[in-house]
Backbone as CSV, one residue per row, in Angstrom:
resi,resn,N_x,N_y,N_z,CA_x,CA_y,CA_z,C_x,C_y,C_z
1,MET,16.350,31.108,-86.534,16.548,30.107,-87.569,17.515,29.054,-87.053
2,GLY,17.471,27.909,-87.642,18.321,26.815,-87.218,17.606,25.989,-86.174
3,GLY,18.245,24.985,-85.750,17.660,24.114,-84.753,17.085,22.866,-85.382
4,PHE,17.009,21.842,-84.563,16.529,20.544,-85.005,15.278,20.195,-84.219
5,PHE,14.303,19.617,-84.909,13.009,19.330,-84.316,12.498,17.990,-84.818
6,LYS,11.707,17.325,-83.993,10.988,16.134,-84.435,9.567,16.595,-84.727
7,LEU,9.132,16.406,-85.973,7.833,16.908,-86.406,7.033,15.814,-87.081
8,LYS,5.725,15.992,-87.081,4.831,15.151,-87.868,3.795,16.065,-88.480
9,GLY,2.853,15.494,-89.219,1.838,16.298,-89.878,2.100,16.382,-91.370
10,TYR,1.435,17.318,-92.004,1.481,17.428,-93.459,2.821,17.945,-93.969
11,PHE,3.210,17.436,-95.154,4.401,17.928,-95.830,4.226,17.798,-97.331
12,THR,5.079,18.499,-98.059,5.124,18.407,-99.515,6.598,18.398,-99.910
13,THR,6.894,18.720,-101.146,8.285,18.800,-101.577,8.595,20.214,-102.050
14,VAL,9.862,20.561,-101.996,10.339,21.915,-102.276,9.841,22.457,-103.609
15,GLY,9.873,21.639,-104.639,9.515,22.112,-105.974,8.119,22.694,-106.085
16,TRP,7.233,22.311,-105.194,5.857,22.808,-105.246,5.692,24.168,-104.596
17,VAL,6.649,24.600,-103.760,6.500,25.880,-103.057,7.635,26.866,-103.309
18,LYS,8.785,26.379,-103.744,9.936,27.264,-103.960,9.613,28.327,-105.001
19,GLY,9.984,29.569,-104.685,9.783,30.678,-105.597,8.419,31.333,-105.494
20,HIS,7.501,30.720,-104.748,6.160,31.285,-104.608,6.112,32.309,-103.480
21,SER,5.202,33.264,-103.611,4.988,34.227,-102.533,4.299,33.520,-101.370
22,ILE,4.444,34.105,-100.191,3.826,33.519,-99.005,2.295,33.478,-99.155
23,LYS,1.728,34.471,-99.792,0.274,34.488,-100.048,-0.112,33.330,-100.965
24,ASN,0.694,33.079,-101.989,0.405,31.969,-102.894,0.609,30.622,-102.205
25,ILE,1.607,30.511,-101.350,1.832,29.268,-100.595,0.611,28.963,-99.731
26,GLU,0.055,29.996,-99.112,-1.164,29.853,-98.324,-2.262,29.197,-99.168
27,SER,-2.423,29.672,-100.391,-3.434,29.155,-101.305,-3.072,27.752,-101.812
28,LEU,-1.796,27.542,-102.127,-1.357,26.226,-102.590,-1.659,25.148,-101.549
29,LEU,-1.376,25.450,-100.285,-1.527,24.470,-99.211,-2.964,24.296,-98.732
30,GLY,-3.839,25.230,-99.062,-5.214,25.142,-98.572,-5.355,25.693,-97.166
31,LEU,-4.746,26.851,-96.931,-4.881,27.560,-95.656,-5.753,28.789,-95.890
32,HIS,-6.541,29.160,-94.888,-7.462,30.283,-95.075,-6.711,31.580,-95.331
33,ASN,-7.376,32.480,-96.046,-6.812,33.775,-96.399,-6.332,34.506,-95.144
34,GLY,-5.072,34.858,-95.117,-4.497,35.568,-93.985,-3.809,34.685,-92.964
35,ARG,-3.892,33.371,-93.095,-3.287,32.464,-92.106,-1.779,32.687,-91.975
36,LEU,-1.120,33.092,-93.073,0.338,33.253,-93.030,0.776,34.713,-92.871
37,ILE,-0.137,35.594,-92.444,0.219,37.007,-92.241,1.399,37.140,-91.289
38,GLN,1.449,36.312,-90.258,2.544,36.362,-89.276,3.793,35.611,-89.755
39,GLY,3.687,34.967,-90.924,4.816,34.250,-91.490,4.702,32.745,-91.324
40,ALA,5.722,32.068,-91.818,5.775,30.610,-91.721,7.228,30.170,-91.593
41,LYS,7.451,29.186,-90.756,8.777,28.580,-90.627,8.899,27.483,-91.679
42,VAL,10.115,27.284,-92.153,10.372,26.278,-93.178,11.332,25.245,-92.605
43,PHE,10.971,23.978,-92.752,11.780,22.876,-92.233,12.081,21.883,-93.350
44,TYR,13.305,21.385,-93.368,13.690,20.306,-94.279,13.870,19.034,-93.471
45,ALA,13.365,17.923,-94.001,13.539,16.625,-93.345,15.011,16.231,-93.379
46,LEU,15.483,15.648,-92.298,16.871,15.192,-92.217,17.025,13.739,-92.647
47,ARG,15.906,13.090,-92.876,15.900,11.748,-93.457,14.541,11.526,-94.086
48,LEU,14.458,10.547,-94.954,13.187,10.236,-95.592,12.329,9.371,-94.675
49,PRO,11.022,9.564,-94.697,10.142,8.724,-93.882,10.158,7.270,-94.363
50,THR,9.944,6.355,-93.439,9.785,4.946,-93.783,8.322,4.685,-94.131
51,LEU,8.044,3.523,-94.663,6.674,3.150,-95.034,5.675,3.317,-93.890
52,SER,6.105,3.001,-92.681,5.179,3.036,-91.543,5.036,4.420,-90.918
53,GLU,5.802,5.399,-91.375,5.790,6.710,-90.728,4.901,7.748,-91.413
54,PHE,4.311,7.405,-92.548,3.476,8.382,-93.243,2.222,7.725,-93.800
55,GLU,1.253,8.587,-94.100,0.020,8.163,-94.758,-0.140,8.929,-96.062
56,LEU,-0.872,8.320,-96.969,-1.214,8.990,-98.215,-2.276,10.047,-97.921
57,ARG,-2.211,11.163,-98.630,-3.205,12.205,-98.442,-3.652,12.843,-99.752
58,GLY,-3.064,12.483,-100.859,-3.535,13.035,-102.125,-3.020,14.440,-102.369
59,PHE,-3.940,15.349,-102.640,-3.568,16.702,-103.020,-4.224,17.714,-102.090
60,SER,-3.673,18.914,-102.065,-4.081,19.913,-101.080,-5.482,20.481,-101.288
61,GLN,-6.171,20.144,-102.351,-7.541,20.627,-102.467,-8.487,19.856,-101.550
62,VAL,-7.986,18.767,-100.932,-8.786,17.995,-99.977,-8.132,18.108,-98.596
63,ALA,-8.797,18.830,-97.698,-8.281,19.017,-96.341,-8.425,17.728,-95.534
64,ASP,-7.653,17.633,-94.463,-7.637,16.441,-93.611,-9.044,16.028,-93.174
65,HIS,-9.854,16.981,-92.763,-11.198,16.645,-92.272,-12.129,16.172,-93.390
66,ARG,-11.679,16.234,-94.643,-12.487,15.775,-95.781,-11.877,14.549,-96.481
67,THR,-10.764,14.046,-95.986,-10.054,12.952,-96.639,-10.928,11.719,-96.836
68,ASN,-11.589,11.261,-95.784,-12.385,10.030,-95.887,-13.528,10.168,-96.871
69,GLU,-14.223,11.309,-96.847,-15.361,11.457,-97.767,-14.903,11.592,-99.210
70,GLU,-13.709,12.139,-99.446,-13.210,12.314,-100.809,-12.506,11.075,-101.351
71,TYR,-11.690,10.430,-100.508,-10.873,9.305,-100.965,-11.338,7.950,-100.441
72,GLY,-12.303,7.962,-99.523,-12.790,6.711,-98.958,-12.102,6.385,-97.647
73,VAL,-12.818,5.695,-96.788,-12.293,5.380,-95.454,-11.143,4.379,-95.504
74,ASN,-10.998,3.683,-96.616,-9.945,2.676,-96.704,-8.644,3.196,-97.321
75,LEU,-8.558,4.505,-97.586,-7.344,5.052,-98.194,-6.093,4.600,-97.442
76,ASN,-6.090,4.754,-96.125,-4.947,4.359,-95.306,-5.291,3.207,-94.365
77,ASN,-6.343,2.492,-94.696,-6.793,1.367,-93.884,-7.269,0.242,-94.797
78,PRO,-6.340,-0.341,-95.574,-6.746,-1.385,-96.519,-7.370,-2.570,-95.788
79,GLN,-8.393,-3.163,-96.428,-9.187,-4.190,-95.764,-8.888,-5.620,-96.208
80,ASN,-8.358,-5.777,-97.399,-8.121,-7.139,-97.887,-6.761,-7.188,-98.578
81,LYS,-6.373,-8.373,-99.024,-5.044,-8.531,-99.621,-4.850,-7.624,-100.833
82,TYR,-5.856,-7.532,-101.701,-5.748,-6.684,-102.879,-5.514,-5.222,-102.466
83,GLU,-6.310,-4.711,-101.520,-6.164,-3.332,-101.066,-4.813,-3.115,-100.381
84,LYS,-4.365,-4.111,-99.607,-3.076,-3.985,-98.919,-1.928,-3.943,-99.916
85,ASP,-1.988,-4.792,-100.937,-0.945,-4.789,-101.973,-0.933,-3.457,-102.730
86,ALA,-2.124,-2.973,-103.086,-2.224,-1.701,-103.808,-1.729,-0.543,-102.941
87,TYR,-2.048,-0.586,-101.654,-1.616,0.449,-100.714,-0.092,0.499,-100.630
88,LEU,0.517,-0.653,-100.537,1.970,-0.725,-100.473,2.605,-0.157,-101.749
89,VAL,2.051,-0.474,-102.885,2.552,0.053,-104.161,2.433,1.576,-104.183
90,LYS,1.291,2.109,-103.757,1.078,3.554,-103.745,2.055,4.256,-102.805
91,LYS,2.306,3.652,-101.651,3.241,4.271,-100.700,4.671,4.241,-101.242
92,LYS,5.050,3.135,-101.857,6.389,3.050,-102.438,6.544,4.033,-103.595
93,LEU,5.491,4.214,-104.361,5.518,5.188,-105.455,5.699,6.599,-104.898
94,ALA,4.978,6.923,-103.834,5.138,8.228,-103.190,6.581,8.410,-102.729
95,MET,7.130,7.403,-102.077,8.501,7.486,-101.564,9.516,7.677,-102.687
96,SER,9.221,7.135,-103.863,10.156,7.262,-104.981,10.225,8.694,-105.506
97,CYS,9.301,9.536,-105.082,9.263,10.941,-105.515,10.055,11.856,-104.590
98,TRP,10.615,11.338,-103.519,11.298,12.169,-102.526,12.808,12.000,-102.624
99,SER,13.525,13.039,-102.234,14.984,12.952,-102.144,15.455,13.829,-100.989
100,MET,16.740,13.821,-100.777,17.321,14.629,-99.702,17.890,15.947,-100.221
101,SER,17.642,16.257,-101.488,18.094,17.533,-102.042,17.241,17.882,-103.254
102,GLY,17.391,19.094,-103.710,16.703,19.525,-104.917,15.208,19.705,-104.743
103,LYS,14.512,19.715,-105.868,13.073,20.009,-105.868,12.243,18.921,-105.199
104,ASP,12.771,17.733,-105.032,12.027,16.629,-104.423,12.319,16.463,-102.935
105,ARG,13.029,17.434,-102.370,13.323,17.402,-100.939,12.039,17.639,-100.144
106,ILE,11.884,16.905,-99.063,10.713,17.055,-98.203,10.805,18.368,-97.439
107,VAL,9.707,19.134,-97.501,9.639,20.416,-96.812,8.342,20.482,-96.014
108,LYS,8.445,21.061,-94.847,7.274,21.303,-94.004,7.176,22.809,-93.795
109,ILE,6.022,23.350,-94.148,5.745,24.764,-93.935,4.892,24.863,-92.669
110,TRP,5.397,25.571,-91.664,4.752,25.631,-90.360,4.244,27.059,-90.122
111,PRO,2.933,27.289,-90.234,2.399,28.636,-90.004,2.688,29.126,-88.588
112,VAL,3.133,30.371,-88.462,3.310,30.961,-87.132,1.954,31.018,-86.431
113,THR,0.902,31.374,-87.154,-0.457,31.350,-86.611,-0.957,29.915,-86.670
114,GLN,-1.112,29.333,-85.510,-1.479,27.924,-85.421,-2.981,27.701,-85.620
115,HIS,-3.348,26.444,-85.726,-4.743,26.012,-85.853,-5.562,26.602,-84.703
116,SER,-6.786,26.991,-85.000,-7.698,27.509,-83.981,-8.853,26.541,-83.787
117,ASN,-9.142,26.232,-82.545,-10.299,25.392,-82.231,-11.596,26.190,-82.294
118,PHE,-11.498,27.501,-82.536,-12.673,28.370,-82.554,-13.139,28.715,-83.967
119,ILE,-12.427,28.204,-84.977,-12.808,28.440,-86.370,-13.103,27.089,-86.999
120,ASP,-14.219,26.993,-87.700,-14.605,25.750,-88.355,-13.496,25.290,-89.309
121,ASN,-13.224,23.985,-89.317,-12.175,23.438,-90.186,-12.398,23.768,-91.657
122,SER,-13.641,23.804,-92.084,-13.915,24.113,-93.491,-13.512,25.541,-93.840
123,LEU,-13.542,26.449,-92.866,-13.089,27.823,-93.093,-11.568,27.929,-92.980
124,GLN,-10.981,27.211,-92.017,-9.531,27.258,-91.818,-8.766,26.578,-92.940
125,TYR,-9.372,25.548,-93.516,-8.694,24.743,-94.521,-9.547,24.618,-95.782
126,PRO,-9.644,25.714,-96.534,-10.390,25.646,-97.793,-9.614,24.803,-98.799
127,PRO,-10.244,24.409,-99.893,-9.503,23.647,-100.901,-8.264,24.413,-101.366
128,GLY,-7.134,23.718,-101.397,-5.903,24.304,-101.902,-5.854,24.183,-103.413
129,GLN,-4.702,24.508,-103.972,-4.547,24.481,-105.423,-4.103,23.123,-105.957
130,GLY,-4.129,22.123,-105.121,-3.902,20.764,-105.607,-2.458,20.340,-105.744
131,ILE,-1.620,20.713,-104.762,-0.239,20.211,-104.791,-0.176,18.915,-103.989
132,PRO,0.744,18.009,-104.328,0.832,16.738,-103.602,1.200,16.955,-102.134
133,GLN,0.620,16.140,-101.297,0.949,16.192,-99.881,0.786,14.809,-99.270
134,TRP,1.483,14.622,-98.181,1.439,13.381,-97.417,1.391,13.775,-95.956
135,LYS,1.111,12.819,-95.092,1.003,13.125,-93.662,1.902,12.205,-92.854
136,LEU,2.842,12.813,-92.146,3.666,12.047,-91.213,2.819,11.714,-89.992
137,ILE,2.739,10.441,-89.670,1.993,10.019,-88.489,2.936,9.693,-87.334
138,GLU,4.213,9.678,-87.624,5.267,9.529,-86.621,6.226,10.696,-86.795
139,GLU,6.795,11.160,-85.714,7.761,12.259,-85.809,9.053,11.781,-86.455
140,ILE,9.596,12.624,-87.328,10.929,12.389,-87.874,11.727,13.677,-87.689
141,PRO,13.060,13.610,-87.783,13.871,14.810,-87.550,13.841,15.777,-88.733
142,PHE,13.707,17.048,-88.397,13.734,18.146,-89.356,14.711,19.201,-88.869
143,MET,15.179,20.001,-89.799,16.024,21.143,-89.488,15.289,22.397,-89.951
144,GLU,15.193,23.390,-89.065,14.611,24.670,-89.466,15.614,25.384,-90.362
145,VAL,15.166,25.774,-91.549,16.079,26.386,-92.519,15.755,27.843,-92.821
146,GLY,14.640,28.332,-92.299,14.321,29.727,-92.542,12.893,30.062,-92.202
147,THR,12.571,31.319,-92.449,11.228,31.822,-92.230,10.804,32.597,-93.459
148,ILE,9.569,32.413,-93.858,9.004,33.221,-94.933,8.156,34.291,-94.250
149,SER,8.398,35.545,-94.594,7.654,36.641,-93.977,7.299,37.662,-95.053
150,ASN,7.022,38.874,-94.637,6.663,39.964,-95.548,5.423,39.640,-96.368
151,TYR,4.378,39.208,-95.664,3.101,38.908,-96.301,2.589,40.156,-97.021
152,PRO,2.098,40.096,-98.208,1.797,38.927,-99.018,2.865,38.587,-100.062
153,THR,3.942,39.385,-100.137,4.870,39.216,-101.261,6.146,38.449,-100.934
154,GLY,6.440,38.221,-99.634,7.638,37.475,-99.274,7.682,36.131,-99.971
155,ARG,8.855,35.685,-100.345,8.978,34.462,-101.154,9.788,33.377,-100.465
156,PHE,9.489,32.145,-100.868,10.279,30.995,-100.468,11.360,30.808,-101.508
157,ASP,12.532,31.338,-101.235,13.646,31.253,-102.188,14.884,30.647,-101.551
158,LEU,14.674,29.778,-100.578,15.804,29.168,-99.888,16.555,28.242,-100.834
159,ASN,17.852,28.154,-100.619,18.654,27.205,-101.403,18.277,25.792,-101.025
160,TRP,18.403,24.893,-101.999,18.072,23.501,-101.761,19.215,22.813,-101.084
């Protein structure tokens, strides 16, 4: 435990996962059954992302490989002034939901069992339970704050 890392990829906020069992977190995030058997590392962001460092991703029931078909190819690629203005508003609204403490703190759950190129994405990433998520497209600093283990009942009960 401990240590500082530069990470990118999917994240959510503490309030959506705190107090849940590791098995339930797997389901909340849209990870295949058993993906967290080996546990998951928990990271807190050391600063909030800037507008250019993240993309909108909606909710966890839509996996990355299904984003364009569900939300449209222009979700993170606005084409005209109206779309660009709306995109900026949506990103600022997302940012207004984050903080550096409490339930709105940015958290990254990192499965010990990593992505497999030998399992179809639709099997690895089934629809989650619909918690908000965003995607860091640039690395930002995180601090490892713990590990969730004891599948299926281990809980995320770290202090904020």
